[in-house]
N, C-alpha and C positions, 0 to 999 in steps of 0.2 A: 243302270246297276241299283238294283232295289236295296232298301237299307238292312235288309237281311242279308243280302250278299257282302255289303260294306262290313257287316259286323262279322261274318265269317271270315272274312279276309283277315281283319284285325285279330280274330281269335287264332288263326293259324299261326304253328309254330314258325319262327325267324329262319329255324335249322332243321332240317329234316334228317333223319339218318335213316338209310336203305340197307337190310340185311340182306346181301345174296349169298350167303356161305349156306343156306338151305337148298341148294341146287343138290338135285340127285346125283347116285353114283351112277346109273344110266346115262344121264348126261355127261357126266365126268367121262365115261368109259367111250362115248361117241365121238366127243371133242377131246382127244388127249392133248391137243396141244393149245387146248383155251387157256386163257389166263385163271389162276385159282380165283375162288369166290371171295370177296372182300366185302367189307362194309365201305358204303359210298355215302359222303356227306353232300346231301344237294341242298342250296339255299332256298329256304321259301318266302313266303309274305310277299308284299307289292313286287310284280315283275321289274316295275319300273325303278323302286329301290336297289333292284338286284342287280340291274344292268349298269348301275353306278359305280364308279371308280373309286374309291376310298383316297379320299385327298391327304396326301402326306401330314405327317403332326408338323407344326413351326416349332423351327428349332429352339430349343429352351435356351433363356437367356440366362447367363451366369451373373445371379445375384450379388457374388462377392468383388465383381471388377467394378472398381470406381474410374472416373473420369480424371483426367490430368486436372482440370478444374475443381473436382471435389476433392483431390489429393491437395492442392494449394488452399483451398478454404480449411481444409482439416489442420495444416501447418500453422496457418495464421490464427486459428481458434485455439490452438495449443499455447503458440508465442504468448497471445494477449492474456490467457489464463495464468501464463508463468511470470510475464511482466507485472500483473496483479498482485499474484502472491510476494514478489519481492519487494513493490512500493509499498505494502502492507506491513511490511517487516521493518523497511528502511524509514517509512512514514513520509514519503516525499515521491513525486514522480521521477521515473528514471529518465535520463538524457538521452539522445540518439546513439552515444557513443557505447553508453552502458547497456543499452538495447542491442547493438551492434555484438557486444561482448558476450550476450545472453543468448543469441543466437548459434554464436560459435561454439560456446558451451552446449548448449542444445543438440547441435550437430554431431561436436564431439561424443557426446552420450550414447547417442542413437547409433553412430560406427561402432561404439564398444559393446552395446548392448547385442548385435548382430554377431559379434565375435563371441559373444556369451563370457566376457571378461569377468573376474570376479571383483578385483581389486576396485574398479570404479563404484560397484555398486556398495562395495563396505565404505567406500569415502561419501557417497551420496548419504548411507545411513548413519554415518559419523556426524555428518551436517546436521541432519535431524537430532540426533542425541546432544549435541551441542545445544541448540535451540531449547529442548526441552528439558535440560538440566539449567540454562538460564530463566526459564520459566519458574521450575520449581525452586530457585534460590530468590525468587522475588526480585530477580532484575530486570523483567519485564513481564508485561501482563499475559494471562493466557489469550491466545488469538481468537478463541472461540466466545469466552465469556466476557473477556475486555478487565476482569479483574486480577489484581496481583495477590498471590499467594504462596507459602512457603511449604515447600513437602520435602524436607531434610531425606527422608529414606529414596524418593524417587530421584532428586537429585542427584543422591550416590550411586544410585544404579546408572544412570545413565552416564556418568563420569567414568565409572568402572568400566562398562561397556565400552565407551569411546577408547579408553587406554587400552583394553585388549585387543580392538582390533588395530588400533597404531601400532601394537608389539607385532601383530601377524604380517602387515603387510609393508612396516616403513622400510625396510631393505629392497625393496621393489620400487620405491617411489624415487619421482625426479625430485630433485634439488629443493625448489622453491616452493612445490607442495610440501613434502617432509618437513618444512621449517613451518609453514604454516599453520600444519597438524600440530607441531611441536607446541608452536607458540599458544593454541586454543587449548589444548592439553592443559598447560602449566597455567593458563589464566583460568580455567575452569578450577583447577586445585585450590588455586590461591582463592579466588572467590569463593570456596566450599568453606575453607579453613578460616577465613575473616568473618564469614558470617555465623557460621556452625560453631566456632571454636575446637573442632574437632580438624588435626591434619590428615591428610592421605598420603599412604607411604608411596614408593615410587613404582615405576610400571611390573616390577615384579612383585612388587609386595602384595600383601594380603587382600582379598577381595571381601565385598562384602556378601554375606550369606545370609540367604534368604531362607 
């Protein structure tokens, strides 16, 4: 085959459309039972390519699926991050018994998260608020800057928010957790009063207006 013939085959359309609707009325009358004229699609291009069957597309792999090994690795990384955060706050390494307690708490939080429970989320937020209140009262350094600095306004906001959340969920808490949150709230109020010289009213008292 010459180069010109090869070029002609390459330029030829891969798909040819043949219009057979132009059949004459006489032919339609002569062949009343013939099929109505139609458009036909005829594959073109290289005959060898046309004879090949198209291979089925490979099944797409779900990128969202993770293996059991990957799931264990992710869980281990989350545990190590949690351990490091707690050790930074405590200023010492955790014991194995303490790590087991942290793992149990993480499992409990995961289960409550799946049930979309609100109270555990508020308790977690209260824990963060108490830590920020302590930082703003100058009782502990800022974990990011490592500096100790007072900010009475921010401390009062954190304490009032803690108290408001406690008022909302206290009646649905188990005994030990309720007592612990009550103790933390009383300690925050006492520290605020001792450091700033300004008393804080009870749970139902006036809150700071910003």
